[in-house]
N, C-alpha and C positions, 0 to 999 in steps of 0.2 A: 652202099646199101641204103630198103626202102626206107624210111621213118616221117612222123608225124612232130613239128617241130614249133612249139610255141615262140614268136618271133615277139611278140607286143600283148603286154597285159588286155582283157575285156577285148581279146579280137580271135580270130576261128585260125586252127593250128595250120601250119604249111607242111604240105606232103609233098616232099623232097630226098632226092639221093645225097647222103652224105656220107663221108668214107666210115669204112668199118674198124671199131675198135684194133687197138695195137695187139701184141701179145697179151695176155696177161703175164704176172711179177709177180713175186711175194706170195703173198696169203689172196690171188685175185683168181677169180676161174671168168672163160669166157663162153657166155649160156647164147646156146642159139635158143631168140624168143619162141613160144607154140601159141602163148596166150597171156592177155596184159589185161587186166580190170579196171575199172575207171574208180575214184574215191572219191568222198567228200572234198576230202582233202585235195583233190588235185583242181576241184572246182574251185577251193575258197585262195588255191596259190593263181590260178590262171586271172582271175578279178585281180591282184597286186596287194589283197594285204598280206602276203609274208613277207618274211623279209630277204628272200632269196634272189636271185638273176637272171635274166635270161640272155642269148635263146636257151631254152632247155628241152630236152624231148621226156615226157611227161610216165606218166604210172609208177608207182610203186608199192605194187602188187602185182607181182605175173609170176610165169611157168616155162620152162624148156628143158633143154638138154643141154649137161655139158660140151663141150669139145673142144675145151685146151685147159690146162692148168697150170700156176705158177711154183716155181722152183719152191716157195714154203709154205707147199697144201700140207700138212699135215697127215701120214698115213691114217692116224688115228679116226682119221672124219669118213672115212671109207669115199671117197668123192674120186669117180674115175670117168674119163671121155664117156662118154656113152649115155652116162645116168639121168634118170628125168627127175629135174630139182624145181621145188617151190623156191620165189627169193621174195621176202618182204623190203621196205625201202630201207630199213635200217638194221644194221650200222657197216655203212661202206668206209674202212680206212681208218676204224677206232683209232686213238692216240696210243694205246696200253700201257699206260702209267699210273691211270687218273685212278680215281677212287674207284668210279664206275667199270672198270679195265680192271684193278686188281679185287676188288671183292663182289664177279658178278656169281654167284649161288650158283658153282654147277656151270655153265655156260663155258666155251674155250678158253683158254690158260692166255689173258690180256686182252680178252675184247669184250666190250662194257656195248651193251647195246645203247646206252644210254649216255653215252661218251659225249658230251657237250661239243668236244671237237672234233667227231667223230661227221660223216657226210651222209646225206639222206636222197637213196637214190630216185628219181624223178621229181627232186625239187632243189637238193643242191649239185646233184649231177644226176647224169642222162640215166634215165630210165625205159620200162619196156616198151615202149611204141614205138621198138626201130627193130631190125632183125637180128642184132648183134647185140648182146650188151656184158658190160666189164660189172661182175661183182665183187664181195668178198667168199670167202669160200666159208668160211663163220657163220655166216646170216642164212646159209641158204637149207631147205631142208632136203630128204630124199621122197621121192611122189611116192606112195604106197600103192601096189602094184594095179589095184581096180580102183581106182581114180585116173582121169585126163589131166591135160593139164589148164583146156577151160572148165574145170570142173576146181582144182588147185589154186590157181590163180587167185578168185576172189577171196580165199583163207588167207591171205598173205597179208593182210592188212584187217579186214572186213571181221575175218575168223579171230587171231589171234588177238586182236584188242579184246572182243565179245568175250573170249576164254578165261581172261586176264581179268577183265572184270567180274566175271563171276568168281574165279577162287578170290579177287578181292573183296568178295560180297562175304565169305567164309566159307563157300560150298567144297567140299571134297571133290577131287579131279579125276573122280572111277566112277565107273559103273555103279548105278546106286547110292553115292558120296553125299549127294542132296537132299535126301528123303530127308520130311521133316521141315523144310524147307520152302519158302515163300516167299519166291524174287518175283516183284513187279519188273516190267522192262518197260517203259516210255519212250513211245518211236519204234515200237515191237513189228512193225508193219516195213520197216525199211532196209538197207543193205546189210547195217549190222544184226541189226532188232531181229529179222526173222531167223538170222542163224543162232541166235541168240536164246530163242525160243528152241528151239531143237535142240541147241544143248545141253540147257538147261533141266528140260524134261526127261532128255538122256539120261542126263546123271541124276537123276530122279525127283527134280524137285516139282513141287507146282507153280503154277506161271501165271500171273495176272499179264494179260496179251493187251497193250492201249497203245492206241494210234487217234486218227482223226481225221482220216482220208479216206473215201471210199476204194482207192484202189489200195490202198494200205491194207484194210479191213477186208477184202478181199482176197489180198495176199494171204492175211493169216486164215482166213478159213481154210483156203488150198493148205496150207503147210497142217492144221490141225486135219483136215480128213486123212492128209499123207504120212501122218504119224501111226494112224490106226487106233489100237489100242493105250497108246499114251496120249494122242490126243484128250482123254478124257481128264487131264490133269493140265490141261490150259483153257483161264476163263478171257474171252475176245470182249475186250470194253471198246464202247465208241466214248471217248471223254466227251464230244461235243450233246450225249443223251444221258449221261450218267454221273454223277456228280463224286469228288475222291471220297467224301463222307459216306458215299452209297456203296463205292467199292470196297472200300473198309470193309464197309459191317458187314458186305458181304461173302468176305475171307474165311471167316468163321464166328457163328455164332457166340458172344459172348455174355460172359457169367453178367448176372443183374448187379449193375452196378462198380462193372468192371470194365467199360467198354475201352480205356485204355488199354487193357493189356491185346487185341487181335492186333491185326494189321499185317503187314509182308515184314520181311526179314531185312530183307533188302529193294533196292533201288536202283533200276541202272538206267540215269540220265540222259537219253541219246539226241534227240532233239536239242536244237539253238533257241530255245522259246524258254519265257519267264515261266508261260503258262503252265509248260508241262514240266519246268524243277517245281512250280509250288504246290500242282497236281501231287507230283510223285510223293512229296515229302510229307503231303498230307497220309498217303499209305501206309508211314512205316510206324509200327511199333514201336514202343520206347526201347531203347537199346539197339535201334535199326541201326543200318549204313547205308549211305546214301553215295552211289556210285557214279563220281561226271566222267564222262565220254566226250562229251560236246565242248566247245571253247568259244563261246559265240563273240566276237568284237566287240561288243559294249558290256560285257561281262552278266553275273547275276546279283538280283539283290537276294538273301537269307536273312532268317533272323535267330542271331545269337541263341535266342532264348530255347532254338526247336536242340540249339549243340548242349545248353547247359541243362535244361528243366527236362527236358527229354534223353538225355545221354544220347543224340543222333551223333554218329560217327560221321565225318565225311571226306572222300578221297577221290582222286582222281587218276586214272589210267593211260597211259601211252603205251601201244602195242604190247609186246613181251615179251621177255628174252627166248632164245633162241632153243632152251631145255623146252620151254611152254608151246613155240610153234611146235617140233618135233612130236610133243604129247598132243597138240590140239591137232593135229594131222590124222593120225595113225588112230585115236578115236574118232574121225568123221569118218576113215576108210568103214571102222569096224561097225559103226552106231548107224552107219548110212547118212551122216549129216549132211547135205547141199545147197549152196544157193541155190535160188534159184534166178537163171541165168539169160540174159537176152545176148546174140551174136553178132559183129558186124564184122567186115573186112577193115582190114589198118586204113583202106583209102575213105572209109566210112565215120573215122572219128569223130571229126565236126556234128555228124547225125548225128551220132551217142549222144554227143555233149547235148544238142536239141532236146533230143529225150531227155536227156537224166533233167534238164530244168523243165520242162515239163511236166515230171511227175512219175517219168514212168519207175514202176515198182521192181523191184529186185535187185540184180547186180550187169551188171553192162558190161561185157565183156570182149578186146577183140580177139576175133580166132586169126591167126596168123595162118592158116591151110585156106581160108575163104576166100 
């Protein structure tokens, strides 16, 4: 079968023929890949900055059709040959015995998304940049009838991660559940960010959409336009031209002498930049929450006084549980949340990567039908 294989760090993918995966066993499914999305973590992995080994077929956010099931796939999951499914990277072959697997908050029995012994498709084991892929039946989500594989693939990491970030920011995850909340998104014009803007607005939040590049800001303008009446609840901020203090004071008019009462209820930090973190922290009102989604190699500096004297909470998120994945995908289908995508042939993966590093906006997706 055709595949794109990373055989050396900081080198192009190699397009080649490799053996088709064996028949699925246990909880496994064999999926015919129809679309595979490129994520920032793919770029981090390809740079050699992670702990995984090569060779590797990348992509941990993809979608396709089930062609075979292992003998242990539970009938309760309602999976069958021919069913279109979205596939996130985590978790492949969890141990079933650890705390994560036995305290999994509504996910399938023995399945823990954050099991430390589990594999991650596209990183620890082969992912979606190939024609067929073995996946865990407990990690997938059926694709709603009004969504395509190309629309679904970017939601399998970017979508569920930003959905989890919003829930961690104390937004109720139902239409209108965020009314009364102001959410700032730093890096709003990126792959995760532009999905976060759509989710947050459709959940009822007011959104402060922050970015620093012309391409990202143009993408945000298009998102707001497409949101129609919902768009009035999005304020786009060019952080190159507007200080955090100015942005914060514009969120709402403070009462005289009580300026500390205004600010965002939560900020989602997506860029791997100290400046983005500092800007976001300054937007928060007292008792707000900072949700970290990025993980810069050299870390970030923060002031404990923000946590102590302003009572700011800081928490990180990594993807989400399977029940969150399914809820996110169904919400996206119902409310019209879609990534802005540019598609490529599988043979064009290295051009996709080059475009990504040159600042292409939205999500870049391999469409296997091209």
